C-alpha positions as CSV (number, residue, x, y, z in Angstrom):
1,M,0.0,0.0,-0.1
2,T,1.4,3.3,-0.9
3,V,1.1,6.1,1.7
4,V,1.3,9.9,0.5
5,N,1.4,12.5,3.4
6,G,-0.7,9.8,5.5
7,N,-3.0,9.5,2.8
8,P,-3.5,5.4,2.4
9,T,-4.9,5.8,-1.3
10,G,-2.3,8.3,-2.4
11,E,-5.4,10.5,-4.0
12,R,-4.5,14.1,-3.6
13,L,-5.2,17.1,-5.5
14,V,-3.5,20.6,-4.9
15,L,-5.3,23.7,-6.6
16,T,-3.5,26.9,-6.3
17,T,-3.7,30.6,-7.6
18,S,-1.7,31.3,-10.7
19,R,1.4,33.4,-10.3
20,S,0.7,35.3,-13.3
21,V,-2.7,36.4,-12.0
22,V,-1.0,37.5,-8.5
23,A,1.8,39.1,-10.8
24,W,-0.6,41.2,-12.5
25,S,-2.4,42.2,-9.2
26,L,0.8,43.2,-7.9
27,A,1.4,45.4,-10.7
28,L,-2.0,47.0,-10.5
29,F,-1.7,47.7,-6.7
30,V,1.6,49.3,-7.4
31,A,0.6,51.4,-10.2
32,T,-2.6,52.5,-8.5
33,A,-0.7,53.4,-5.2
34,A,1.7,55.3,-7.3
35,L,-1.2,57.2,-8.9
36,G,-2.5,57.9,-5.4
37,L,0.9,59.5,-4.2
38,W,0.8,61.7,-7.6
39,F,-2.8,62.5,-6.7
40,I,-1.6,63.7,-2.8
41,K,1.2,66.0,-4.3
42,Q,-1.7,67.6,-6.6
43,S,-4.2,68.0,-3.7
44,G,-4.3,71.1,-1.5
45,D,-7.4,69.8,0.5
46,A,-6.6,68.2,3.8
47,I,-9.4,65.7,3.8
48,E,-8.9,64.6,0.2
49,T,-4.9,64.3,1.0
50,L,-6.1,62.3,4.3
51,W,-8.4,60.0,2.4
52,S,-5.8,59.5,-0.3
53,W,-3.2,58.4,2.2
54,V,-5.6,55.9,3.4
55,G,-6.1,54.6,0.1
56,V,-2.4,54.3,-0.7
57,F,-1.8,52.6,2.7
58,C,-4.4,49.9,1.6
59,L,-3.0,49.5,-1.8
60,A,0.5,49.1,-0.2
61,A,-0.9,46.5,2.3
62,A,-2.5,44.6,-1.0
63,A,0.9,44.9,-2.9
64,G,2.5,43.3,0.3
65,A,-0.1,40.5,0.5
66,S,0.6,40.0,-3.4
67,V,4.3,39.7,-2.6
68,L,3.5,37.3,-0.1
69,A,1.3,35.2,-2.4
70,L,4.0,35.1,-5.1
71,V,6.3,33.7,-2.7
72,R,4.0,31.4,-0.9
73,P,0.8,31.1,-3.3
74,P,-2.7,29.8,-1.3
75,K,-3.1,26.4,-2.1
76,L,-6.5,24.1,-1.6
77,I,-5.3,20.4,-0.9
78,L,-7.7,17.7,-1.1
79,T,-7.1,14.2,0.1
80,T,-9.3,11.1,1.3
81,E,-9.1,12.8,4.9
82,G,-10.5,16.2,4.0
83,F,-9.3,19.6,2.7
84,H,-6.8,22.1,3.8
85,L,-6.6,25.9,2.6
86,T,-3.3,27.3,3.3
87,G,-2.4,30.6,4.0
88,P,-2.2,33.3,7.1
89,L,-5.8,32.4,8.5
90,S,-5.9,28.5,7.4
91,P,-8.3,26.7,9.2
92,G,-6.0,23.5,9.4
93,L,-7.2,20.2,7.8
94,I,-11.3,19.9,7.8
95,P,-12.4,16.2,7.7
96,W,-15.0,15.8,4.9
97,S,-17.1,14.0,7.6
98,E,-17.3,17.4,9.3
99,V,-18.7,19.2,6.2
100,E,-22.3,19.6,5.8
101,G,-21.9,20.7,2.3
102,F,-20.2,23.0,-0.4
103,S,-22.0,25.7,-2.3
104,L,-22.0,28.9,-3.9
105,Y,-22.7,32.1,-1.8
106,S,-23.4,35.5,-3.0
107,E,-25.4,38.8,-1.9
108,A,-27.0,41.2,-4.3
109,A,-25.8,44.6,-4.1
110,T,-28.4,47.3,-2.6
111,R,-29.2,50.8,-3.6
112,D,-28.6,53.8,-1.3
113,A,-30.8,56.8,-1.2
114,D,-29.1,58.3,-4.1
115,G,-29.7,55.2,-6.3
116,Q,-26.1,54.2,-6.0
117,S,-25.4,50.5,-6.1
118,V,-23.9,49.4,-2.3
119,G,-22.2,46.4,-1.3
120,G,-22.8,43.0,-2.6
121,V,-20.7,39.8,-2.7
122,A,-19.9,38.2,-5.9
123,P,-20.5,34.4,-6.1
124,H,-17.8,32.0,-4.4
125,A,-17.4,28.5,-3.4
126,V,-18.2,28.2,0.8
127,W,-18.4,25.3,3.1
128,R,-21.0,24.7,5.9
129,L,-20.0,22.7,8.6
130,K,-22.4,19.9,10.2
131,E,-24.1,21.1,13.5
132,G,-21.9,20.7,16.5
133,S,-18.8,20.2,14.5
134,S,-15.6,20.6,16.6
135,F,-14.2,22.9,13.9
136,S,-17.1,25.5,14.0
137,G,-15.1,27.2,16.6
138,G,-12.6,28.3,14.2
139,L,-12.0,32.0,13.3
140,A,-13.6,31.9,9.9
141,S,-16.6,30.2,11.2
142,K,-17.1,32.7,14.1
143,L,-16.6,35.6,12.0
144,N,-19.1,34.4,9.4
145,R,-21.8,33.4,12.0
146,A,-21.3,36.7,14.1
147,G,-22.0,38.5,10.9
148,D,-25.3,36.3,10.3
149,V,-23.6,34.8,7.2
150,P,-25.0,31.1,6.8
151,I,-21.4,29.7,6.0
152,D,-18.5,28.6,7.8
153,G,-15.7,29.6,5.6
154,S,-15.1,30.5,1.8
155,F,-12.6,29.6,-0.8
156,P,-10.4,32.4,-2.5
157,R,-12.3,33.2,-6.1
158,N,-8.9,32.5,-7.9
159,I,-7.6,29.2,-6.3
160,G,-7.4,27.2,-9.5
161,L,-11.0,26.9,-10.5
162,A,-14.0,29.1,-11.1
163,P,-16.4,29.3,-8.1
164,E,-19.1,27.0,-9.6
165,P,-16.7,24.0,-10.8
166,L,-14.7,24.4,-7.5
167,S,-17.8,24.1,-5.3
168,T,-18.8,20.9,-7.6
169,L,-15.5,19.2,-7.2
170,L,-15.5,19.8,-3.2
171,E,-19.0,18.5,-2.9
172,Q,-17.9,15.4,-5.1
173,W,-14.9,14.9,-2.6
174,R,-17.0,15.2,0.3
175,I,-19.8,12.5,-0.9
176,R,-17.0,10.2,-2.2
177,Y,-14.9,10.4,1.2
178,G,-17.3,11.8,3.9
């Protein structure tokens, strides 16, 4: 019997974000931050300058996160035991038997008093844990439930597959190994 990383069947699938996508994102964040710095020099208004600095700081943070993702891209690792999403806020290995299901989650944008579109969440693959799961105490689960979001965690939209095929693939693995 072959054992791969404690996996007796050796079945393992690793999905990751394309480094070219991350590199383009990094270039966009850096260029936009540079544009923000140029705008700060052009502005004479203190409030505009303050908000421009906030924007430049956020773009610089996003650029930093992109550099980290270039060095060590997030991965979604599927094995017969469960799935593991790597990254700074990783929930660790979640066994298939603890998952109630995978699906798509989105929220429609609303209109404010001026008729402008506000908020909304683009469709992305998510997981829901079974009632009483020992993994429901994780940070992602707590944050989602505290915000009245009916999910326990979500996957990045660019982790190797589009959201709908990713959700379908994960559900197939859950049914097969859960």
